Chimera marker file (.cmm) of the C-alpha trace (Angstrom):
<marker_set name="trace">
<marker id="1" x="0.000" y="0.000" z="0.000" r="1" g="1" b="0" radius="0.5"/>
<marker id="2" x="1.465" y="3.379" z="-0.949" r="1" g="1" b="0" radius="0.5"/>
<marker id="3" x="2.226" y="5.836" z="1.837" r="1" g="1" b="0" radius="0.5"/>
<marker id="4" x="-0.601" y="8.208" z="2.801" r="1" g="1" b="0" radius="0.5"/>
<marker id="5" x="-3.218" y="6.236" z="0.880" r="1" g="1" b="0" radius="0.5"/>
<marker id="6" x="-5.176" y="4.445" z="3.601" r="1" g="1" b="0" radius="0.5"/>
<marker id="7" x="-7.895" y="7.121" z="3.729" r="1" g="1" b="0" radius="0.5"/>
<marker id="8" x="-8.644" y="6.394" z="0.057" r="1" g="1" b="0" radius="0.5"/>
<marker id="9" x="-8.823" y="2.637" z="0.606" r="1" g="1" b="0" radius="0.5"/>
<marker id="10" x="-11.115" y="2.396" z="3.612" r="1" g="1" b="0" radius="0.5"/>
<marker id="11" x="-14.847" y="2.511" z="2.839" r="1" g="1" b="0" radius="0.5"/>
<marker id="12" x="-15.732" y="4.101" z="6.182" r="1" g="1" b="0" radius="0.5"/>
<marker id="13" x="-13.373" y="7.009" z="5.556" r="1" g="1" b="0" radius="0.5"/>
<marker id="14" x="-14.528" y="7.436" z="1.973" r="1" g="1" b="0" radius="0.5"/>
<marker id="15" x="-18.294" y="7.179" z="2.353" r="1" g="1" b="0" radius="0.5"/>
<marker id="16" x="-19.336" y="7.425" z="5.977" r="1" g="1" b="0" radius="0.5"/>
<marker id="17" x="-17.242" y="9.665" z="8.198" r="1" g="1" b="0" radius="0.5"/>
<marker id="18" x="-17.421" y="12.676" z="5.917" r="1" g="1" b="0" radius="0.5"/>
<marker id="19" x="-21.258" y="12.726" z="5.825" r="1" g="1" b="0" radius="0.5"/>
<marker id="20" x="-21.307" y="12.082" z="9.595" r="1" g="1" b="0" radius="0.5"/>
<marker id="21" x="-18.984" y="15.038" z="10.180" r="1" g="1" b="0" radius="0.5"/>
<marker id="22" x="-21.177" y="17.273" z="8.019" r="1" g="1" b="0" radius="0.5"/>
<marker id="23" x="-24.417" y="16.172" z="9.708" r="1" g="1" b="0" radius="0.5"/>
<marker id="24" x="-22.869" y="16.621" z="13.165" r="1" g="1" b="0" radius="0.5"/>
<marker id="25" x="-21.658" y="20.098" z="12.167" r="1" g="1" b="0" radius="0.5"/>
<marker id="26" x="-25.190" y="21.068" z="11.144" r="1" g="1" b="0" radius="0.5"/>
<marker id="27" x="-26.450" y="19.958" z="14.562" r="1" g="1" b="0" radius="0.5"/>
<marker id="28" x="-23.769" y="21.970" z="16.381" r="1" g="1" b="0" radius="0.5"/>
<marker id="29" x="-24.457" y="25.114" z="14.316" r="1" g="1" b="0" radius="0.5"/>
<marker id="30" x="-27.508" y="25.792" z="16.481" r="1" g="1" b="0" radius="0.5"/>
<marker id="31" x="-25.352" y="25.931" z="19.590" r="1" g="1" b="0" radius="0.5"/>
<marker id="32" x="-22.747" y="28.112" z="17.894" r="1" g="1" b="0" radius="0.5"/>
<marker id="33" x="-25.461" y="30.554" z="16.810" r="1" g="1" b="0" radius="0.5"/>
<marker id="34" x="-26.591" y="30.715" z="20.443" r="1" g="1" b="0" radius="0.5"/>
<marker id="35" x="-22.996" y="31.658" z="21.360" r="1" g="1" b="0" radius="0.5"/>
<marker id="36" x="-22.318" y="28.414" z="23.219" r="1" g="1" b="0" radius="0.5"/>
<marker id="37" x="-18.525" y="28.066" z="23.437" r="1" g="1" b="0" radius="0.5"/>
<marker id="38" x="-18.310" y="24.764" z="25.319" r="1" g="1" b="0" radius="0.5"/>
<marker id="39" x="-20.134" y="21.592" z="24.293" r="1" g="1" b="0" radius="0.5"/>
<marker id="40" x="-20.883" y="19.194" z="27.132" r="1" g="1" b="0" radius="0.5"/>
<marker id="41" x="-20.941" y="15.429" z="26.764" r="1" g="1" b="0" radius="0.5"/>
<marker id="42" x="-24.731" y="15.463" z="26.777" r="1" g="1" b="0" radius="0.5"/>
<marker id="43" x="-24.873" y="18.050" z="24.004" r="1" g="1" b="0" radius="0.5"/>
<marker id="44" x="-22.307" y="16.067" z="22.021" r="1" g="1" b="0" radius="0.5"/>
<marker id="45" x="-24.275" y="12.837" z="22.396" r="1" g="1" b="0" radius="0.5"/>
<marker id="46" x="-27.557" y="14.545" z="21.515" r="1" g="1" b="0" radius="0.5"/>
<marker id="47" x="-26.043" y="16.038" z="18.328" r="1" g="1" b="0" radius="0.5"/>
<marker id="48" x="-24.387" y="12.719" z="17.411" r="1" g="1" b="0" radius="0.5"/>
<marker id="49" x="-27.652" y="10.861" z="17.937" r="1" g="1" b="0" radius="0.5"/>
<marker id="50" x="-29.398" y="13.248" z="15.548" r="1" g="1" b="0" radius="0.5"/>
<marker id="51" x="-26.579" y="13.138" z="12.971" r="1" g="1" b="0" radius="0.5"/>
<marker id="52" x="-26.115" y="9.356" z="12.956" r="1" g="1" b="0" radius="0.5"/>
<marker id="53" x="-29.247" y="8.349" z="10.971" r="1" g="1" b="0" radius="0.5"/>
<marker id="54" x="-28.604" y="11.091" z="8.424" r="1" g="1" b="0" radius="0.5"/>
<marker id="55" x="-25.200" y="9.646" z="7.591" r="1" g="1" b="0" radius="0.5"/>
<marker id="56" x="-25.687" y="5.855" z="7.926" r="1" g="1" b="0" radius="0.5"/>
<marker id="57" x="-27.618" y="5.320" z="4.750" r="1" g="1" b="0" radius="0.5"/>
<marker id="58" x="-27.482" y="2.603" z="2.144" r="1" g="1" b="0" radius="0.5"/>
<marker id="59" x="-26.361" y="5.182" z="-0.416" r="1" g="1" b="0" radius="0.5"/>
<marker id="60" x="-23.401" y="6.301" z="1.748" r="1" g="1" b="0" radius="0.5"/>
<marker id="61" x="-22.331" y="2.739" z="2.522" r="1" g="1" b="0" radius="0.5"/>
<marker id="62" x="-22.440" y="1.717" z="-1.140" r="1" g="1" b="0" radius="0.5"/>
<marker id="63" x="-20.697" y="4.953" z="-2.096" r="1" g="1" b="0" radius="0.5"/>
<marker id="64" x="-17.908" y="4.212" z="0.360" r="1" g="1" b="0" radius="0.5"/>
<marker id="65" x="-17.176" y="0.839" z="-1.208" r="1" g="1" b="0" radius="0.5"/>
<marker id="66" x="-17.401" y="2.291" z="-4.717" r="1" g="1" b="0" radius="0.5"/>
<marker id="67" x="-15.186" y="5.251" z="-3.785" r="1" g="1" b="0" radius="0.5"/>
<marker id="68" x="-12.558" y="2.909" z="-2.369" r="1" g="1" b="0" radius="0.5"/>
<marker id="69" x="-12.616" y="0.931" z="-5.621" r="1" g="1" b="0" radius="0.5"/>
<marker id="70" x="-13.753" y="-2.236" z="-3.868" r="1" g="1" b="0" radius="0.5"/>
<marker id="71" x="-17.240" y="-2.806" z="-5.256" r="1" g="1" b="0" radius="0.5"/>
<marker id="72" x="-17.255" y="-2.827" z="-8.209" r="1" g="1" b="0" radius="0.5"/>
<marker id="73" x="-13.554" y="-3.615" z="-8.280" r="1" g="1" b="0" radius="0.5"/>
<marker id="74" x="-11.794" y="-0.575" z="-9.783" r="1" g="1" b="0" radius="0.5"/>
<marker id="75" x="-8.216" y="-0.054" z="-8.510" r="1" g="1" b="0" radius="0.5"/>
<marker id="76" x="-7.700" y="2.807" z="-10.975" r="1" g="1" b="0" radius="0.5"/>
<marker id="77" x="-10.262" y="4.866" z="-9.052" r="1" g="1" b="0" radius="0.5"/>
<marker id="78" x="-7.876" y="5.074" z="-6.084" r="1" g="1" b="0" radius="0.5"/>
<marker id="79" x="-4.604" y="5.008" z="-8.019" r="1" g="1" b="0" radius="0.5"/>
<marker id="80" x="-5.677" y="8.074" z="-10.030" r="1" g="1" b="0" radius="0.5"/>
<marker id="81" x="-5.941" y="10.059" z="-6.773" r="1" g="1" b="0" radius="0.5"/>
<marker id="82" x="-2.414" y="9.215" z="-5.625" r="1" g="1" b="0" radius="0.5"/>
<marker id="83" x="0.728" y="11.089" z="-6.562" r="1" g="1" b="0" radius="0.5"/>
<marker id="84" x="2.937" y="8.064" z="-7.247" r="1" g="1" b="0" radius="0.5"/>
<marker id="85" x="6.160" y="8.254" z="-9.180" r="1" g="1" b="0" radius="0.5"/>
<marker id="86" x="7.645" y="5.012" z="-10.420" r="1" g="1" b="0" radius="0.5"/>
<link id1="1" id2="2" r="1" g="1" b="0" radius="0.2"/>
<link id1="2" id2="3" r="1" g="1" b="0" radius="0.2"/>
<link id1="3" id2="4" r="1" g="1" b="0" radius="0.2"/>
<link id1="4" id2="5" r="1" g="1" b="0" radius="0.2"/>
<link id1="5" id2="6" r="1" g="1" b="0" radius="0.2"/>
<link id1="6" id2="7" r="1" g="1" b="0" radius="0.2"/>
<link id1="7" id2="8" r="1" g="1" b="0" radius="0.2"/>
<link id1="8" id2="9" r="1" g="1" b="0" radius="0.2"/>
<link id1="9" id2="10" r="1" g="1" b="0" radius="0.2"/>
<link id1="10" id2="11" r="1" g="1" b="0" radius="0.2"/>
<link id1="11" id2="12" r="1" g="1" b="0" radius="0.2"/>
<link id1="12" id2="13" r="1" g="1" b="0" radius="0.2"/>
<link id1="13" id2="14" r="1" g="1" b="0" radius="0.2"/>
<link id1="14" id2="15" r="1" g="1" b="0" radius="0.2"/>
<link id1="15" id2="16" r="1" g="1" b="0" radius="0.2"/>
<link id1="16" id2="17" r="1" g="1" b="0" radius="0.2"/>
<link id1="17" id2="18" r="1" g="1" b="0" radius="0.2"/>
<link id1="18" id2="19" r="1" g="1" b="0" radius="0.2"/>
<link id1="19" id2="20" r="1" g="1" b="0" radius="0.2"/>
<link id1="20" id2="21" r="1" g="1" b="0" radius="0.2"/>
<link id1="21" id2="22" r="1" g="1" b="0" radius="0.2"/>
<link id1="22" id2="23" r="1" g="1" b="0" radius="0.2"/>
<link id1="23" id2="24" r="1" g="1" b="0" radius="0.2"/>
<link id1="24" id2="25" r="1" g="1" b="0" radius="0.2"/>
<link id1="25" id2="26" r="1" g="1" b="0" radius="0.2"/>
<link id1="26" id2="27" r="1" g="1" b="0" radius="0.2"/>
<link id1="27" id2="28" r="1" g="1" b="0" radius="0.2"/>
<link id1="28" id2="29" r="1" g="1" b="0" radius="0.2"/>
<link id1="29" id2="30" r="1" g="1" b="0" radius="0.2"/>
<link id1="30" id2="31" r="1" g="1" b="0" radius="0.2"/>
<link id1="31" id2="32" r="1" g="1" b="0" radius="0.2"/>
<link id1="32" id2="33" r="1" g="1" b="0" radius="0.2"/>
<link id1="33" id2="34" r="1" g="1" b="0" radius="0.2"/>
<link id1="34" id2="35" r="1" g="1" b="0" radius="0.2"/>
<link id1="35" id2="36" r="1" g="1" b="0" radius="0.2"/>
<link id1="36" id2="37" r="1" g="1" b="0" radius="0.2"/>
<link id1="37" id2="38" r="1" g="1" b="0" radius="0.2"/>
<link id1="38" id2="39" r="1" g="1" b="0" radius="0.2"/>
<link id1="39" id2="40" r="1" g="1" b="0" radius="0.2"/>
<link id1="40" id2="41" r="1" g="1" b="0" radius="0.2"/>
<link id1="41" id2="42" r="1" g="1" b="0" radius="0.2"/>
<link id1="42" id2="43" r="1" g="1" b="0" radius="0.2"/>
<link id1="43" id2="44" r="1" g="1" b="0" radius="0.2"/>
<link id1="44" id2="45" r="1" g="1" b="0" radius="0.2"/>
<link id1="45" id2="46" r="1" g="1" b="0" radius="0.2"/>
<link id1="46" id2="47" r="1" g="1" b="0" radius="0.2"/>
<link id1="47" id2="48" r="1" g="1" b="0" radius="0.2"/>
<link id1="48" id2="49" r="1" g="1" b="0" radius="0.2"/>
<link id1="49" id2="50" r="1" g="1" b="0" radius="0.2"/>
<link id1="50" id2="51" r="1" g="1" b="0" radius="0.2"/>
<link id1="51" id2="52" r="1" g="1" b="0" radius="0.2"/>
<link id1="52" id2="53" r="1" g="1" b="0" radius="0.2"/>
<link id1="53" id2="54" r="1" g="1" b="0" radius="0.2"/>
<link id1="54" id2="55" r="1" g="1" b="0" radius="0.2"/>
<link id1="55" id2="56" r="1" g="1" b="0" radius="0.2"/>
<link id1="56" id2="57" r="1" g="1" b="0" radius="0.2"/>
<link id1="57" id2="58" r="1" g="1" b="0" radius="0.2"/>
<link id1="58" id2="59" r="1" g="1" b="0" radius="0.2"/>
<link id1="59" id2="60" r="1" g="1" b="0" radius="0.2"/>
<link id1="60" id2="61" r="1" g="1" b="0" radius="0.2"/>
<link id1="61" id2="62" r="1" g="1" b="0" radius="0.2"/>
<link id1="62" id2="63" r="1" g="1" b="0" radius="0.2"/>
<link id1="63" id2="64" r="1" g="1" b="0" radius="0.2"/>
<link id1="64" id2="65" r="1" g="1" b="0" radius="0.2"/>
<link id1="65" id2="66" r="1" g="1" b="0" radius="0.2"/>
<link id1="66" id2="67" r="1" g="1" b="0" radius="0.2"/>
<link id1="67" id2="68" r="1" g="1" b="0" radius="0.2"/>
<link id1="68" id2="69" r="1" g="1" b="0" radius="0.2"/>
<link id1="69" id2="70" r="1" g="1" b="0" radius="0.2"/>
<link id1="70" id2="71" r="1" g="1" b="0" radius="0.2"/>
<link id1="71" id2="72" r="1" g="1" b="0" radius="0.2"/>
<link id1="72" id2="73" r="1" g="1" b="0" radius="0.2"/>
<link id1="73" id2="74" r="1" g="1" b="0" radius="0.2"/>
<link id1="74" id2="75" r="1" g="1" b="0" radius="0.2"/>
<link id1="75" id2="76" r="1" g="1" b="0" radius="0.2"/>
<link id1="76" id2="77" r="1" g="1" b="0" radius="0.2"/>
<link id1="77" id2="78" r="1" g="1" b="0" radius="0.2"/>
<link id1="78" id2="79" r="1" g="1" b="0" radius="0.2"/>
<link id1="79" id2="80" r="1" g="1" b="0" radius="0.2"/>
<link id1="80" id2="81" r="1" g="1" b="0" radius="0.2"/>
<link id1="81" id2="82" r="1" g="1" b="0" radius="0.2"/>
<link id1="82" id2="83" r="1" g="1" b="0" radius="0.2"/>
<link id1="83" id2="84" r="1" g="1" b="0" radius="0.2"/>
<link id1="84" id2="85" r="1" g="1" b="0" radius="0.2"/>
<link id1="85" id2="86" r="1" g="1" b="0" radius="0.2"/>
</marker_set>
């Protein structure tokens, strides 16, 4: 595996964590607008609970595997993103 390529090869990184981060950010925006500068564990868990279903979707899971070139098998999809010199 080429150096610095694992984030391209792991379906969770490709198709799940990014949408989760975006959905969580949308939940936290309400607190930021209310000038809350510290998020407690309860607020974190509440926002995560709301963001989770928005990001764990069949489309995102399938997109993660496709983006990683695993299903359908397409190694060129990942190799084209890497800056590899032979």
